[in-house]
C-alpha positions as MATLAB code, in Angstrom:
seq = 'XXXXXXXXXXXXXXXXXXXXXXXXXXXXXXXXXXXXXXXXXXXXXXXXXXXXXXXXXXXXXXXXXXXXXXXXXXXXXXXXXXXXX';
ca = [
      10.469    2.859  -35.303;
       7.004    3.095  -34.507;
       4.351    4.998  -31.607;
       1.209    4.933  -30.361;
      -0.745    6.932  -28.262;
      -2.287    5.123  -25.246;
      -4.656    7.149  -22.881;
      -4.133    6.715  -18.860;
      -7.016    5.020  -17.187;
      -6.690    4.390  -13.723;
      -7.416    7.447  -11.411;
      -3.440    7.513  -10.176;
      -1.525    7.973  -13.726;
       1.647    6.391  -13.853;
       3.152    6.988   -9.819;
       5.029    5.182   -7.690;
       3.743    1.362   -7.763;
       2.212    1.666  -11.313;
       5.138    3.061  -12.331;
       7.498    0.684  -11.199;
       4.956   -2.275  -12.868;
       5.082   -0.423  -16.185;
       9.068    0.410  -16.014;
       9.364   -3.623  -14.441;
       7.420   -4.532  -18.335;
       8.997   -1.975  -20.712;
      12.452   -3.428  -18.854;
      11.247   -6.853  -20.761;
      12.054   -5.850  -24.209;
      15.420   -5.501  -25.909;
      14.133   -2.088  -28.106;
      15.089    1.254  -27.075;
      10.944    2.607  -25.062;
      10.331    6.490  -24.691;
       6.957    8.173  -23.100;
       6.401   10.978  -25.088;
       3.807   14.207  -23.822;
       4.180   17.405  -25.682;
       7.880   18.262  -26.494;
       9.396   15.989  -23.533;
      10.825   12.950  -23.748;
      11.960   10.160  -21.550;
      13.104    6.788  -21.514;
       9.932    4.298  -20.038;
      13.124    2.385  -18.588;
      13.664    4.596  -16.304;
      11.725    5.405  -13.136;
      12.886    9.243  -12.366;
      12.107   10.051  -15.856;
       8.381    8.377  -15.892;
       7.813    9.837  -12.381;
       9.126   13.307  -13.769;
       6.789   13.343  -16.274;
       3.697   13.346  -13.766;
       1.578   11.448  -16.171;
      -2.156   11.017  -13.988;
      -5.079    9.731  -15.100;
      -7.063   10.454  -18.468;
      -3.676   11.812  -19.238;
      -2.823   10.336  -23.221;
       0.414    9.986  -23.904;
       2.675    8.847  -26.972;
       4.812    5.549  -26.645;
       7.236    4.971  -29.230;
       9.601    1.953  -29.727;
      12.454    1.409  -31.971;
      14.098   -2.366  -32.401;
      13.760   -5.297  -33.221;
      10.675   -6.240  -30.537;
       9.125   -2.628  -31.227;
       5.707   -3.906  -32.365;
       5.172   -6.491  -29.465;
       6.747   -4.004  -26.806;
       4.384   -1.416  -27.304;
       1.186   -4.301  -27.764;
       2.678   -5.418  -24.187;
       2.633   -1.830  -22.733;
      -0.319   -0.972  -24.580;
      -2.785   -4.029  -22.681;
      -0.007   -3.293  -19.621;
      -1.833   -0.004  -19.355;
      -5.286   -0.950  -20.364;
      -5.652   -3.791  -17.928;
      -3.602   -3.443  -15.124;
      -2.585   -0.064  -14.692;
];
């Protein structure tokens, strides 16, 4: 299991379309992936879960992955957040 803090750079955060892109990317990995903010942790593969977090631009969250491609998963999701969302 590995984790990494990432800061959401786009102004709208992970709402609607950006959340969909994030979830689609997360679902390409076989590892279990979570997003954690404070005491709350949700599956990064769940649209309802991601939207319920209320992640806005400038917020720092922790990505956690556990599985055979955990490093690849966190690298890919961090790249998506840094460059596309």
